[in-house]
C-alpha positions, 0 to 999 in steps of 0.5 A: 503548503503549496505543492507542485509536481515537477515536469519529471514527476508528472511524466512519471505519473503519466507513464505509470498510468499508461502502463497500468491501463494497458495491463488490464489490472481487473483481470490480474486482480481476479486471477490473483484472488483465485490463486493464479499469480501469473498475470500479477507477477507479469505486472510486477516485473513491469512495475520493477522495470518502471523503477517503482520497487527501487524508490525506497531503497538506498542509492547504493543498491539501484543508484536511485536513492530513497525518493518518498514523493515519487513513491507516493505518486507511484502508490497513488497509481497502483491504488487507482488501478487496483494493482495486486501484490504486496507492493507496500510490504515490498516497500517496507522490506526495502526500507528495512534492509536499507536502514539496517545497512546504514546502521552497520548491518549490510549483510541482509541488504547485499543479499536481498535488496538487489533482487527485491528492487529488480523485481526478481524477488517478491517480498512480504513482511510481518512486523510487531503489532501488525497482526498474525498474518503476512500479506501474499506470503503464498506468492512472495519469494521472501517473507521477512518476519520480525519477532514480536519482542520489539524495542517497545516490549523488550525487558531491560537486559532481555533479548532484542528483536530478531529478523528471520526469513520465514521457511514457509507459510500456513494456509491462506485465510479468508479476507474481505478482499480476495486479492489480499491473500493472508497467511501465517508465516511458519516459525523459525527460519534463517536469522538475518539480524538482531539487536537494537539496530533492528528496532530502529530499522523497523520503525523507519520501514513502518513509516515508509510502508504507511506512506505507501499505504496512504498513497494506495488509499488515495488512488483507490478513493480517486478511482471510486469517485471517478467511476461513480461520477461516470455512472451517475452521468449515464444512469437515467431515472425519472427521465434524467441522469441521476447525477443531476439530482441535488442529493447525488451532487452533494454526496459526490461533492463531500467525497471530492472534498475528502479526496482533495483534502487528503492529497496535500497531506500525502505529499506533505508527509512524503516531504517530511517523513515525520511520523505524525505527518505520515500518520495524518496522511494515512488516516485521512487517505484511508477515511477518504477511500472508505467514504468513496466506497460507501458513496460508490456503493450507494449511488450504484445501487444494487448493481454495485453489489455484484462481483461481476462489476469491476467496481467490486474490485475497488470496493472490497479494498477500501476497508482492509487498506484503511486499516492496514499499516495503522488503523484510524485510531492508531494513526490519530494517536500518533498525530496527537502525540506528535 
């Protein structure tokens, strides 16, 4: 497949890059990890103004319509700049609510989608099989929890899944990435939807979230590679830049191949939205991000371990993002099944 971006898509990408560059995302990430959501929420509002949060919502709610390719492009930039916040989870919430409306359950969408896509409501989700924690529930204005009794586990004649608005959250748990703040939603809460349409909507939203996570992984991998290339050009050892050493060149070339191999899979998945294609993009981009992190850490040497270096903000995201919304093993199973 030969995929070329349109001029509008390239302009959209450049505008996001300029916005995120001016926002000083490293400072926002550090503040977010420390529990100060102010800079991150300000960036969230700018992202909403740029239309990022509306890309997975139906056109009836923001007159944009679902645009998966543009969503992939936006998430690549969010990952490349390490923007903090539950962007992927908000994509999942928007896709879930929009799909429920299409299936005859418009109530939750009418109530929640307008503030979600406008940025007034930061949303997080917890879906079956995603683990016990919701991302950034302590910062989110709404946490949508789907009961573990999904269509896959439901007994014939038994109750279907339920979608509830969590009434709160428990204490924040330690995470490999301090900016990924994990906590358990409190049980109960307002019932928003239930029944078979919800199971379909969850599957649909999971695909969109997995695509967004793949985009963030690709952006993360690109940022790590770019920073490492810049570093090896200026680090001198034995009287020469270490980037001139053959072993270093080979390691960087392998990382570049992994990144560029993931890119067409991401955009191909955005065009088809087929579960197997999205899973292939997710596992490939996730492995590229993890490989780029290992390369960056090795070639930076001891300085790469320091938290004061901005590189650490990207390094600590690689493993959690690789496993979020589908571990490599789970995604490979979907690819083989598809």
